[in-house]
Backbone as CSV, one residue per row, in Angstrom:
resi,resn,N_x,N_y,N_z,CA_x,CA_y,CA_z,C_x,C_y,C_z
1,MET,118.197,109.666,97.375,117.516,108.414,97.071,118.484,107.240,97.012
2,ALA,119.672,107.503,96.457,120.693,106.457,96.376,121.118,106.017,97.771
3,VAL,121.133,106.989,98.718,121.518,106.675,100.095,120.497,105.727,100.723
4,VAL,119.203,106.025,100.514,118.135,105.182,101.054,118.212,103.780,100.462
5,PHE,118.387,103.709,99.148,118.473,102.408,98.486,119.669,101.620,99.006
6,GLY,120.767,102.333,99.267,121.956,101.678,99.816,121.691,101.099,101.194
7,ARG,120.956,101.844,102.028,120.603,101.349,103.365,119.752,100.087,103.266
8,VAL,118.781,100.125,102.354,117.878,98.990,102.177,118.656,97.743,101.766
9,ILE,119.522,97.895,100.779,120.321,96.761,100.301,121.216,96.240,101.418
10,ALA,121.791,97.152,102.194,122.715,96.755,103.266,122.018,95.895,104.315
11,ILE,120.847,96.339,104.784,120.189,95.574,105.852,119.591,94.267,105.337
12,PHE,119.106,94.267,104.094,118.513,93.036,103.584,119.561,92.033,103.108
13,SER,120.790,92.492,102.911,121.873,91.551,102.609,122.150,90.667,103.823
14,LEU,121.811,91.169,105.011,121.975,90.367,106.228,120.996,89.191,106.256
15,VAL,119.853,89.348,105.589,118.906,88.236,105.471,119.549,87.109,104.666
16,LEU,120.221,87.492,103.587,120.932,86.503,102.769,122.005,85.803,103.588
17,LEU,122.703,86.579,104.415,123.725,85.995,105.289,123.093,84.962,106.228
18,GLY,121.964,85.326,106.837,121.269,84.402,107.732,120.827,83.142,107.017
19,PHE,120.348,83.304,105.781,119.922,82.161,104.971,121.093,81.215,104.710
20,ILE,122.246,81.790,104.349,123.430,80.987,104.022,123.949,80.242,105.248
21,VAL,124.073,80.955,106.377,124.628,80.304,107.574,123.687,79.225,108.111
22,ASN,122.368,79.372,107.828,121.435,78.313,108.222,121.613,77.083,107.341
23,ARG,121.715,77.296,106.035,121.889,76.178,105.114,123.228,75.472,105.322
24,LYS,124.229,76.232,105.771,125.549,75.653,106.031,125.644,75.063,107.440
25,LYS,124.530,75.162,108.195,124.438,74.630,109.561,125.348,75.357,110.560
26,ILE,125.813,76.553,110.183,126.563,77.374,111.143,125.600,77.868,112.221
27,LEU,124.410,78.288,111.772,123.302,78.600,112.681,122.150,77.675,112.298
28,PRO,122.083,76.477,112.857,121.031,75.521,112.500,119.663,75.967,112.998
29,ASP,118.642,75.229,112.632,117.268,75.574,113.018,117.114,75.729,114.528
30,GLU,117.866,74.923,115.283,117.764,74.960,116.747,118.230,76.293,117.333
31,SER,119.068,77.012,116.595,119.609,78.282,117.109,118.587,79.403,117.061
32,ARG,117.558,79.237,116.228,116.582,80.302,116.015,115.904,80.724,117.314
33,LYS,115.520,79.751,118.123,114.843,80.034,119.389,115.681,80.944,120.271
34,TYR,116.979,80.668,120.368,117.855,81.441,121.252,118.140,82.831,120.685
35,LEU,118.252,82.924,119.363,118.460,84.228,118.734,117.234,85.117,118.934
36,ILE,116.052,84.524,118.773,114.810,85.280,118.962,114.679,85.740,120.414
37,ASN,115.006,84.867,121.353,114.947,85.240,122.771,115.886,86.395,123.082
38,LEU,117.090,86.352,122.505,118.058,87.435,122.711,117.489,88.759,122.226
39,MET,116.831,88.714,121.080,116.271,89.941,120.524,115.041,90.407,121.297
40,MET,114.079,89.511,121.531,112.803,89.905,122.115,112.894,90.249,123.596
41,TYR,113.840,89.647,124.306,113.945,89.884,125.749,114.991,90.936,126.118
42,ILE,115.922,91.217,125.202,117.005,92.133,125.567,117.162,93.296,124.591
43,THR,117.514,93.011,123.338,117.896,94.107,122.434,116.703,94.947,121.969
44,ALA,115.580,94.302,121.576,114.414,95.060,121.095,113.793,95.949,122.175
45,PRO,113.633,95.482,123.430,113.130,96.381,124.478,114.032,97.594,124.687
46,CYS,115.344,97.385,124.591,116.279,98.511,124.718,116.082,99.501,123.580
47,MET,115.873,98.977,122.368,115.643,99.837,121.212,114.348,100.627,121.376
48,ALA,113.290,99.959,121.831,111.998,100.622,122.010,112.071,101.710,123.073
49,ALA,112.678,101.392,124.212,112.773,102.357,125.316,113.594,103.574,124.923
50,SER,114.774,103.340,124.339,115.669,104.455,123.996,115.070,105.348,122.917
51,SER,114.297,104.766,121.987,113.697,105.572,120.920,112.699,106.571,121.486
52,ILE,112.106,106.247,122.635,111.103,107.128,123.242,111.739,108.148,124.169
53,TYR,112.584,107.687,125.114,113.106,108.648,126.093,114.132,109.610,125.497
54,MET,114.632,109.301,124.288,115.558,110.219,123.627,114.825,111.358,122.911
55,LYS,113.496,111.238,122.786,112.707,112.284,122.134,112.558,113.491,123.050
56,GLU,112.355,114.636,122.438,112.030,115.854,123.179,110.518,116.033,123.130
57,LEU,109.886,116.038,124.296,108.432,116.155,124.353,108.005,117.563,123.950
58,SER,107.103,117.648,122.983,106.607,118.932,122.495,105.147,118.762,122.085
59,PRO,104.413,119.873,121.935,103.013,119.774,121.514,102.851,119.014,120.191
60,GLN,103.799,119.214,119.263,103.724,118.536,117.969,103.916,117.027,118.111
61,VAL,104.842,116.631,118.979,105.083,115.200,119.218,103.841,114.551,119.825
62,VAL,103.226,115.235,120.794,102.010,114.714,121.435,100.888,114.578,120.409
63,LYS,100.717,115.609,119.589,99.669,115.593,118.564,99.883,114.452,117.571
64,SER,101.119,114.308,117.088,101.428,113.266,116.104,101.306,111.870,116.707
65,THR,101.688,111.735,117.976,101.561,110.445,118.658,100.095,110.035,118.741
66,PHE,99.244,110.992,119.097,97.803,110.734,119.171,97.271,110.311,117.802
67,GLN,97.732,110.977,116.743,97.292,110.648,115.389,97.708,109.233,114.993
68,VAL,98.925,108.841,115.350,99.408,107.490,115.027,98.578,106.431,115.742
69,VAL,98.321,106.651,117.024,97.557,105.679,117.818,96.149,105.499,117.245
70,ILE,95.470,106.616,116.960,94.121,106.546,116.385,94.173,105.925,114.991
71,GLY,95.159,106.347,114.193,95.303,105.819,112.835,95.539,104.324,112.817
72,ALA,96.370,103.843,113.741,96.653,102.408,113.823,95.396,101.631,114.202
73,ALA,94.633,102.176,115.155,93.395,101.514,115.586,92.403,101.416,114.428
74,VAL,92.255,102.512,113.685,91.351,102.519,112.529,91.826,101.512,111.482
75,PHE,93.140,101.455,111.272,93.703,100.515,110.294,93.301,99.079,110.615
76,PHE,93.480,98.667,111.865,93.191,97.280,112.224,91.696,96.966,112.157
77,VAL,90.860,97.947,112.500,89.409,97.731,112.415,88.988,97.547,110.959
78,VAL,89.406,98.480,110.106,89.021,98.433,108.689,89.621,97.208,107.999
79,ALA,90.899,96.922,108.278,91.561,95.769,107.655,90.882,94.464,108.051
80,THR,90.441,94.378,109.301,89.763,93.163,109.768,88.425,92.974,109.067
81,VAL,87.638,94.048,108.974,86.342,93.975,108.283,86.553,93.601,106.816
82,PHE,87.533,94.242,106.187,87.862,93.961,104.782,88.231,92.486,104.595
83,SER,89.054,91.964,105.498,89.523,90.577,105.403,88.389,89.580,105.586
84,ILE,87.498,89.870,106.532,86.350,88.976,106.760,85.473,88.908,105.509
85,ILE,85.234,90.068,104.898,84.422,90.119,103.672,85.083,89.320,102.551
86,ILE,86.394,89.514,102.373,87.133,88.819,101.311,87.098,87.309,101.514
87,VAL,87.383,86.878,102.729,87.424,85.439,103.024,86.058,84.789,102.803
88,LYS,84.993,85.502,103.147,83.645,84.947,102.969,83.215,84.982,101.501
89,LEU,83.536,86.078,100.791,83.166,86.187,99.379,83.858,85.123,98.530
90,LEU,85.145,84.902,98.803,85.917,83.932,98.027,85.785,82.511,98.567
91,LYS,85.010,82.363,99.640,84.711,81.046,100.216,85.969,80.216,100.496
92,PHE,86.831,80.803,101.315,88.047,80.095,101.721,87.669,78.799,102.436
93,LYS,88.409,77.744,102.144,88.155,76.439,102.761,89.439,75.868,103.350
94,PRO,89.302,75.003,104.373,88.066,74.583,105.050,87.501,75.702,105.914
95,ILE,86.245,75.626,106.232,85.559,76.667,106.996,86.187,76.864,108.368
96,GLU,86.790,75.797,108.913,87.410,75.880,110.240,88.632,76.793,110.254
97,GLU,89.191,77.077,109.060,90.389,77.910,108.987,90.074,79.351,108.592
98,THR,88.792,79.700,108.598,88.376,81.062,108.243,89.098,82.103,109.088
99,GLY,89.094,81.904,110.399,89.747,82.849,111.303,91.239,82.947,111.069
100,LEU,91.869,81.818,110.757,93.310,81.813,110.489,93.636,82.706,109.297
101,TYR,92.813,82.625,108.253,93.063,83.423,107.052,92.826,84.910,107.312
102,VAL,91.789,85.227,108.062,91.510,86.632,108.397,92.684,87.233,109.162
103,VAL,93.163,86.508,110.154,94.299,86.975,110.961,95.557,87.090,110.110
104,ALA,95.765,86.137,109.211,96.951,86.156,108.356,96.973,87.389,107.456
105,ILE,95.799,87.821,107.007,95.721,88.994,106.130,95.931,90.287,106.909
106,THR,95.404,90.365,108.118,95.396,91.643,108.846,96.603,91.888,109.745
107,SER,97.205,90.828,110.279,98.319,91.041,111.218,99.568,91.505,110.479
108,VAL,100.341,92.371,111.110,101.574,92.882,110.498,102.736,92.756,111.488
109,ASN,103.867,92.392,110.959,105.053,92.198,111.794,105.801,93.528,111.947
110,ASN,105.119,94.522,112.542,105.722,95.855,112.655,106.558,96.027,113.918
111,GLY,106.739,94.948,114.669,107.602,94.990,115.850,108.900,94.269,115.604
112,PHE,108.835,92.941,115.589,110.017,92.105,115.385,110.796,92.526,114.142
113,MET,110.081,92.740,113.033,110.726,93.144,111.784,110.632,94.650,111.570
114,GLY,109.518,95.233,112.015,109.286,96.654,111.771,110.249,97.580,112.483
115,PHE,110.575,97.276,113.737,111.473,98.141,114.502,112.822,98.334,113.813
116,PRO,113.577,97.256,113.571,114.915,97.437,112.997,114.905,98.001,111.584
117,VAL,113.951,97.560,110.756,113.900,98.036,109.372,113.572,99.524,109.335
118,THR,112.587,99.943,110.115,112.188,101.353,110.141,113.316,102.241,110.645
119,LYS,113.963,101.825,111.714,115.053,102.634,112.263,116.215,102.733,111.294
120,ALA,116.548,101.628,110.638,117.684,101.615,109.717,117.432,102.480,108.491
121,ILE,116.192,102.500,108.004,115.889,103.221,106.766,115.485,104.668,107.015
122,PHE,114.590,104.901,107.976,114.016,106.232,108.159,114.570,107.014,109.347
123,GLY,115.287,106.360,110.241,115.875,107.083,111.362,114.992,107.135,112.596
124,GLU,115.481,107.849,113.613,114.871,107.847,114.947,113.456,108.417,114.994
125,ASP,113.206,109.524,114.285,111.897,110.179,114.380,110.769,109.271,113.893
126,ILE,110.948,108.687,112.712,109.930,107.791,112.163,109.834,106.524,113.003
127,PHE,110.979,106.059,113.487,110.990,104.844,114.304,110.153,105.023,115.569
128,TYR,110.229,106.194,116.186,109.432,106.476,117.388,107.945,106.252,117.116
129,PHE,107.475,106.736,115.969,106.059,106.585,115.637,105.702,105.132,115.313
130,MET,106.660,104.382,114.755,106.410,102.958,114.518,106.258,102.214,115.845
131,VAL,107.019,102.630,116.848,106.892,102.036,118.183,105.490,102.295,118.731
132,MET,104.989,103.512,118.558,103.637,103.838,119.018,102.579,103.026,118.260
133,HIS,102.801,102.837,116.975,101.895,102.019,116.156,101.879,100.589,116.677
134,ASN,103.040,100.103,117.110,103.154,98.729,117.596,102.379,98.502,118.891
135,VAL,102.190,99.549,119.677,101.401,99.423,120.913,99.979,98.969,120.569
136,ILE,99.381,99.605,119.568,98.032,99.226,119.133,98.056,97.834,118.506
137,SER,99.123,97.547,117.781,99.271,96.225,117.171,99.259,95.124,118.233
138,CYS,99.906,95.384,119.362,99.936,94.403,120.455,98.546,94.180,121.042
139,PHE,97.787,95.268,121.205,96.411,95.131,121.688,95.593,94.282,120.713
140,TYR,95.817,94.501,119.431,95.103,93.733,118.409,95.502,92.257,118.456
141,LEU,96.814,91.998,118.505,97.314,90.621,118.464,96.861,89.800,119.663
142,TYR,96.927,90.409,120.855,96.630,89.647,122.071,95.183,89.774,122.543
143,GLY,94.480,90.805,122.068,93.105,91.009,122.504,92.054,90.605,121.492
144,VAL,92.314,90.869,120.198,91.324,90.613,119.147,91.584,89.302,118.409
145,VAL,92.855,89.028,118.114,93.206,87.818,117.352,92.639,86.533,117.969
146,PRO,92.706,86.350,119.313,92.136,85.124,119.894,90.657,84.935,119.564
147,LEU,89.925,86.040,119.450,88.505,85.965,119.100,88.330,85.625,117.624
148,LEU,89.163,86.230,116.764,89.077,85.969,115.326,89.415,84.522,114.992
149,LEU,90.361,83.950,115.720,90.772,82.567,115.460,89.630,81.572,115.681
150,LYS,88.619,81.984,116.433,87.471,81.109,116.711,86.481,81.062,115.548
151,MET,86.624,81.957,114.574,85.683,82.002,113.451,85.632,80.649,112.737
152,GLY,84.427,80.153,112.526,84.261,78.889,111.827,84.467,77.674,112.702
153,ARG,84.747,77.887,113.985,85.001,76.769,114.901,84.008,76.782,116.055
154,LYS,83.673,75.595,116.522,82.801,75.462,117.686,83.499,74.746,118.832
155,ASP,84.719,74.271,118.541,85.423,73.443,119.526,86.525,74.180,120.263
156,VAL,86.579,75.521,120.086,87.696,76.276,120.661,87.178,77.427,121.506
157,LYS,87.763,77.601,122.665,87.463,78.740,123.524,88.699,79.614,123.646
158,ALA,88.533,80.907,123.401,89.670,81.824,123.479,90.079,82.040,124.931
159,ASN,91.357,81.866,125.204,91.881,82.073,126.557,92.344,83.525,126.682
160,LEU,91.372,84.423,126.821,91.677,85.856,126.810,92.559,86.272,127.976
161,ARG,92.321,85.702,129.145,93.106,86.091,130.321,94.591,85.832,130.086
162,SER,94.895,84.667,129.550,96.288,84.311,129.280,96.870,85.202,128.196
163,ASN,96.072,85.488,127.147,96.571,86.307,126.048,96.796,87.755,126.468
164,LEU,95.907,88.279,127.298,96.085,89.646,127.780,97.303,89.745,128.693
165,LYS,97.560,88.667,129.443,98.755,88.624,130.282,100.008,88.647,129.416
166,ASP,99.956,87.928,128.273,101.095,87.896,127.356,101.337,89.257,126.708
167,MET,100.301,90.105,126.715,100.444,91.428,126.121,101.529,92.237,126.825
168,LEU,101.722,91.957,128.112,102.744,92.676,128.872,104.091,91.993,128.621
169,ASN,104.542,92.053,127.381,105.800,91.417,126.999,106.969,92.383,127.159
170,PRO,108.213,91.920,127.028,109.378,92.788,127.245,109.378,94.066,126.412
171,CYS,108.925,93.979,125.148,108.911,95.179,124.306,107.925,96.217,124.833
172,ILE,106.755,95.762,125.265,105.769,96.683,125.828,106.292,97.292,127.122
173,ILE,106.970,96.486,127.933,107.574,97.005,129.168,108.613,98.065,128.828
174,GLY,109.403,97.807,127.779,110.382,98.797,127.329,109.719,100.085,126.892
175,ILE,108.591,99.958,126.179,107.841,101.131,125.732,107.306,101.915,126.927
176,ILE,106.761,101.210,127.915,106.227,101.871,129.116,107.328,102.633,129.844
177,ILE,108.487,101.997,130.007,109.629,102.654,130.664,110.038,103.889,129.881
178,GLY,110.078,103.763,128.555,110.448,104.899,127.716,109.484,106.057,127.842
179,VAL,108.178,105.749,127.874,107.156,106.793,127.999,107.262,107.497,129.348
180,VAL,107.457,106.727,130.417,107.602,107.309,131.760,108.804,108.249,131.797
181,CYS,109.918,107.802,131.236,111.127,108.639,131.204,110.894,109.905,130.386
182,LEU,110.158,109.767,129.269,109.872,110.914,128.415,109.013,111.936,129.144
183,VAL,107.959,111.469,129.791,107.039,112.366,130.505,107.741,113.068,131.661
184,LEU,108.623,112.340,132.355,109.341,112.905,133.506,110.606,113.655,133.102
185,SER,110.877,113.676,131.773,112.104,114.327,131.261,113.349,113.767,131.950
186,TRP,113.385,112.450,132.113,114.517,111.795,132.785,115.193,110.825,131.834
187,ARG,116.506,110.813,131.881,117.268,109.858,131.076,118.212,109.080,131.974
188,PRO,118.519,107.842,131.617,119.430,107.035,132.436,120.806,107.687,132.525
189,PRO,121.585,107.364,133.560,122.965,107.857,133.653,123.731,107.503,132.377
190,LYS,124.752,108.278,132.083,125.478,108.134,130.820,125.951,106.706,130.572
191,MET,126.548,106.071,131.582,127.086,104.724,131.400,125.971,103.724,131.090
192,VAL,124.859,103.828,131.822,123.718,102.933,131.592,123.130,103.174,130.207
193,ASN,123.023,104.442,129.838,122.471,104.794,128.532,123.323,104.225,127.399
194,GLU,124.645,104.260,127.567,125.539,103.723,126.541,125.339,102.222,126.367
195,VAL,125.154,101.511,127.470,124.894,100.066,127.397,123.583,99.806,126.654
196,ILE,122.556,100.607,126.974,121.251,100.459,126.316,121.382,100.700,124.815
197,ILE,122.136,101.732,124.443,122.327,102.049,123.027,123.084,100.931,122.320
198,TYR,124.125,100.391,122.961,124.887,99.284,122.366,123.970,98.091,122.084
199,LEU,123.153,97.746,123.085,122.232,96.622,122.918,121.182,96.931,121.853
200,SER,120.716,98.180,121.846,119.734,98.606,120.854,120.269,98.441,119.438
201,ASP,121.529,98.823,119.243,122.137,98.759,117.912,122.310,97.326,117.411
202,MET,122.287,96.363,118.323,122.399,94.953,117.921,121.136,94.454,117.221
203,THR,120.017,95.121,117.464,118.724,94.609,117.014,118.617,94.512,115.501
204,ILE,119.123,95.513,114.796,118.989,95.529,113.333,119.680,94.333,112.679
205,PRO,121.004,94.148,112.870,121.633,92.974,112.241,121.094,91.648,112.768
206,LEU,120.803,91.596,114.062,120.317,90.353,114.661,118.981,89.932,114.055
207,SER,118.051,90.874,113.924,116.719,90.548,113.408,116.773,90.097,111.956
208,MET,117.610,90.742,111.152,117.718,90.371,109.746,118.327,88.979,109.582
209,ILE,119.307,88.660,110.408,119.914,87.321,110.369,118.889,86.266,110.792
210,ILE,118.081,86.585,111.806,117.034,85.652,112.258,116.051,85.357,111.129
211,ILE,115.650,86.400,110.395,114.723,86.212,109.276,115.343,85.298,108.223
212,GLY,116.639,85.492,107.952,117.336,84.623,107.007,117.362,83.182,107.470
213,VAL,117.597,82.989,108.764,117.607,81.637,109.340,116.221,80.997,109.216
214,GLN,115.172,81.788,109.461,113.799,81.277,109.342,113.495,80.841,107.912
215,LEU,113.894,81.665,106.947,113.640,81.338,105.544,114.454,80.129,105.097
216,GLY,115.629,79.960,105.714,116.477,78.832,105.360,115.837,77.496,105.668
217,SER,114.943,77.481,106.637,114.291,76.224,107.037,112.866,76.103,106.497
218,SER,112.448,77.043,105.632,111.083,77.027,105.089,111.009,76.218,103.789
219,ARG,109.826,75.659,103.536,109.592,74.900,102.302,108.746,75.767,101.362
220,ILE,109.374,76.799,100.812,108.661,77.802,100.034,107.965,77.205,98.813
221,MET,108.629,76.320,98.076,108.053,75.767,96.847,106.761,74.994,97.128
222,GLU,106.712,74.308,98.242,105.490,73.580,98.607,104.379,74.542,99.011
223,ILE,104.766,75.601,99.726,103.779,76.590,100.176,103.133,77.294,98.985
224,LEU,103.924,77.551,97.936,103.428,78.262,96.754,102.333,77.494,96.011
225,LYS,102.196,76.216,96.274,101.186,75.399,95.598,99.802,75.548,96.234
226,HIS,99.747,76.215,97.390,98.471,76.325,98.119,97.691,77.557,97.644
227,LYS,96.511,77.324,97.074,95.687,78.380,96.486,95.366,79.497,97.469
228,TYR,94.877,79.147,98.647,94.405,80.165,99.586,95.557,80.949,100.222
229,ILE,96.697,80.309,100.382,97.858,81.034,100.905,98.304,82.083,99.896
230,ASN,98.242,81.752,98.612,98.597,82.723,97.575,97.623,83.896,97.565
231,LEU,96.342,83.612,97.780,95.351,84.692,97.848,95.601,85.585,99.063
232,VAL,95.905,84.972,100.197,96.244,85.732,101.405,97.435,86.631,101.127
233,ASN,98.430,86.102,100.451,99.630,86.863,100.119,99.298,88.086,99.266
234,ILE,98.425,87.908,98.281,98.039,89.013,97.393,97.335,90.119,98.176
235,PHE,96.397,89.733,99.033,95.633,90.741,99.778,96.466,91.415,100.870
236,SER,97.261,90.638,101.595,98.019,91.215,102.714,99.231,92.019,102.265
237,MET,99.901,91.575,101.202,101.152,92.211,100.792,100.981,93.256,99.696
238,PHE,99.848,93.249,99.010,99.657,94.188,97.903,98.376,95.021,98.051
239,ALA,97.225,94.353,98.180,95.954,95.086,98.213,95.843,96.011,99.421
240,ILE,96.080,95.492,100.622,95.929,96.314,101.829,96.916,97.483,101.872
241,PRO,98.212,97.297,101.573,99.122,98.453,101.569,98.715,99.533,100.567
242,ILE,98.294,99.123,99.369,97.889,100.101,98.352,96.631,100.843,98.796
243,LEU,95.646,100.111,99.294,94.409,100.741,99.771,94.677,101.647,100.972
244,THR,95.606,101.242,101.831,95.970,102.070,102.995,96.579,103.384,102.540
245,PHE,97.471,103.317,101.569,98.096,104.533,101.034,97.042,105.467,100.442
246,LEU,96.144,104.922,99.623,95.106,105.740,98.991,94.182,106.367,100.030
247,ALA,93.873,105.618,101.081,92.986,106.132,102.130,93.664,107.219,102.956
248,VAL,94.903,106.965,103.361,95.639,107.913,104.207,95.839,109.246,103.493
249,GLU,96.050,109.195,102.188,96.292,110.427,101.434,95.063,111.328,101.365
250,ARG,93.921,110.813,101.713,92.707,111.630,101.747,92.623,112.455,103.030
251,PHE,93.479,112.112,103.998,93.490,112.839,105.276,94.753,113.696,105.344
252,SER,94.745,114.764,104.566,95.930,115.618,104.436,96.283,116.351,105.729
253,PHE,95.342,116.414,106.688,95.627,117.104,107.949,96.579,116.299,108.833
254,LEU,96.756,115.024,108.523,97.673,114.197,109.305,99.112,114.612,109.057
255,ASP,99.918,114.567,110.106,101.342,114.858,109.977,101.957,113.906,108.956
256,VAL,102.913,114.392,108.174,103.521,113.580,107.118,104.185,112.329,107.680
257,ASN,104.808,112.442,108.849,105.434,111.271,109.474,104.395,110.222,109.875
258,VAL,103.248,110.703,110.304,102.157,109.805,110.698,101.650,109.032,109.485
259,ARG,101.441,109.747,108.381,100.968,109.084,107.164,101.964,108.034,106.692
260,LEU,103.231,108.397,106.724,104.271,107.463,106.288,104.261,106.191,107.136
261,VAL,104.184,106.348,108.444,104.232,105.191,109.350,103.019,104.287,109.171
262,ILE,101.835,104.863,109.052,100.628,104.051,108.883,100.713,103.224,107.605
263,VAL,101.201,103.848,106.541,101.339,103.125,105.270,102.451,102.087,105.351
264,PHE,103.617,102.495,105.870,104.767,101.587,105.906,104.492,100.379,106.803
265,ALA,103.772,100.582,107.891,103.439,99.467,108.791,102.603,98.412,108.077
266,SER,101.760,98.851,107.142,100.888,97.908,106.427,101.647,97.045,105.429
267,VAL,102.883,97.431,105.123,103.683,96.706,104.127,104.364,95.476,104.724
268,PHE,104.494,95.439,106.042,105.231,94.343,106.675,104.471,93.021,106.569
269,PRO,105.204,91.906,106.586,104.579,90.584,106.438,103.735,90.195,107.641
270,ALA,103.080,89.063,107.538,102.231,88.565,108.623,103.032,88.357,109.899
271,ALA,102.412,88.676,111.026,103.085,88.557,112.323,103.218,87.092,112.741
272,VAL,104.218,86.833,113.572,104.488,85.476,114.058,103.598,85.120,115.256
273,VAL,103.241,86.123,116.060,102.504,85.902,117.314,101.217,85.090,117.148
274,PRO,100.370,85.353,116.120,99.122,84.591,116.001,99.309,83.072,115.943
275,ALA,100.418,82.620,115.362,100.677,81.177,115.301,100.836,80.600,116.706
276,ALA,101.528,81.349,117.565,101.722,80.905,118.951,100.398,80.908,119.710
277,ILE,99.568,81.931,119.462,98.263,82.014,120.127,97.367,80.857,119.678
278,ALA,97.424,80.539,118.380,96.630,79.431,117.856,97.012,78.115,118.536
279,GLU,98.300,77.886,118.674,98.775,76.669,119.339,98.275,76.614,120.783
280,GLN,98.297,77.781,121.430,97.857,77.872,122.819,96.380,77.511,122.953
281,GLN,95.604,77.799,121.914,94.170,77.521,121.930,93.829,76.136,121.372
282,GLY,94.861,75.368,121.035,94.620,74.025,120.514,94.277,73.989,119.044
283,ILE,94.639,75.052,118.308,94.387,75.124,116.869,95.701,74.866,116.130
284,LYS,95.663,74.017,115.126,96.874,73.763,114.348,97.306,75.043,113.640
285,SER,98.561,75.440,113.856,99.032,76.728,113.338,99.882,76.586,112.079
286,ASN,99.891,75.398,111.464,100.728,75.174,110.280,100.442,76.192,109.182
287,ARG,99.146,76.457,108.954,98.768,77.375,107.887,99.300,78.777,108.155
288,LEU,99.189,79.238,109.386,99.713,80.559,109.732,101.220,80.609,109.561
289,ALA,101.910,79.564,109.982,103.366,79.519,109.854,103.778,79.576,108.389
290,GLU,103.008,78.921,107.520,103.303,78.936,106.082,103.089,80.329,105.501
291,VAL,102.023,81.004,105.953,101.760,82.372,105.492,102.885,83.305,105.923
292,VAL,103.341,83.160,107.157,104.440,83.986,107.668,105.686,83.803,106.804
293,SER,106.008,82.569,106.465,107.192,82.290,105.651,107.086,82.930,104.275
294,LEU,105.928,82.760,103.618,105.770,83.291,102.264,105.729,84.813,102.252
295,THR,104.950,85.414,103.157,104.867,86.878,103.173,106.199,87.514,103.565
296,THR,106.948,86.846,104.425,108.275,87.359,104.790,109.194,87.348,103.578
297,LEU,109.139,86.275,102.795,109.958,86.191,101.583,109.570,87.284,100.594
298,ILE,108.270,87.465,100.377,107.791,88.497,99.449,108.184,89.887,99.934
299,SER,108.192,90.079,101.249,108.518,91.403,101.809,109.958,91.818,101.516
300,LEU,110.819,90.861,101.228,112.198,91.206,100.874,112.242,91.978,99.560
301,ILE,111.162,91.865,98.786,111.045,92.623,97.535,110.186,93.862,97.747
302,THR,109.035,93.693,98.400,108.090,94.805,98.536,108.551,95.888,99.509
303,LEU,109.213,95.501,100.595,109.660,96.505,101.575,110.667,97.491,100.994
304,PRO,111.707,97.040,100.292,112.635,98.006,99.688,111.951,98.933,98.695
305,ILE,111.032,98.376,97.894,110.314,99.202,96.916,109.442,100.229,97.632
306,ALA,108.703,99.782,98.646,107.823,100.682,99.398,108.619,101.757,100.120
307,ALA,109.726,101.376,100.748,110.548,102.341,101.489,111.102,103.410,100.561
308,THR,111.591,102.988,99.400,112.146,103.941,98.429,111.062,104.881,97.917
309,PHE,109.891,104.328,97.604,108.777,105.147,97.112,108.312,106.143,98.164
310,LEU,108.108,105.682,99.393,107.606,106.552,100.462,108.596,107.657,100.805
311,MET,109.875,107.333,100.794,110.888,108.356,101.063,110.847,109.442,99.989
312,LYS,110.727,109.023,98.740,110.679,109.992,97.639,109.371,110.778,97.654
313,TYR,108.259,110.105,97.965,106.944,110.742,97.923,106.762,111.757,99.045
314,TYR,107.182,111.397,100.256,106.932,112.257,101.413,108.054,113.244,101.705
315,PHE,109.245,112.959,101.230,110.366,113.852,101.556,111.082,114.367,100.312
């Protein structure tokens, strides 16, 4: 347990480093775009691909992969219905932002943040299943979120064709390449594989520093004054993860790694992608960006606690 806690402290200390270098203008706000591009276009796809093709295909792996995919799909369906009910019962205002709040509660950053954190804490086996969970997350973000954002609005049309095209992003391409290599039992030549691994290993420190840089430019104290953002934070960061854990534990036939991944994925903060989709549809994304900042900050506390608990509970 001490080893796990040490890993958690080590990777999240990099967030503090990112925060400091942003405030000191060593990595100013303008650098964030380039750091994110480096991660999303190069290092994260390498991490996703290598995590898959390094696996040994077996009946158990196939069975567990199927369970993760179905479990992730069920999670997003139930979480979305739950969020719609909550937002309507509590009468979130203005009505035009109903969809924004629903998306903020249900979306999870299990790719950009989930990949490096999961790999650093739980290792390759659990990370592989988080990658599979992220495939369903991408379908949700690019296929369902555009429709949800229209809730309460009459002046917006979802550009599904463009959003579905965006679904084929570098990380998904990396996942597809990894799956093909896994099925064909093929691995890249040693030299190429070493380059991929080197780039993959960059993702963990890079992503944590990026999060620190993002928080360095956030106005957290102002965000905390917003009633509905605080409610979103409570439901997305506390209620849904706890309810997910209680629900998953009722399905004891699920592989232990599958249960862990479904629960751990629900702990991650709100995803960044919906804000970009909202902008693309002509919807002001300020509220989503504020939710991302606050939930990311809260996750620096909840993720270490959840990771330590899940490691002790399942292993």
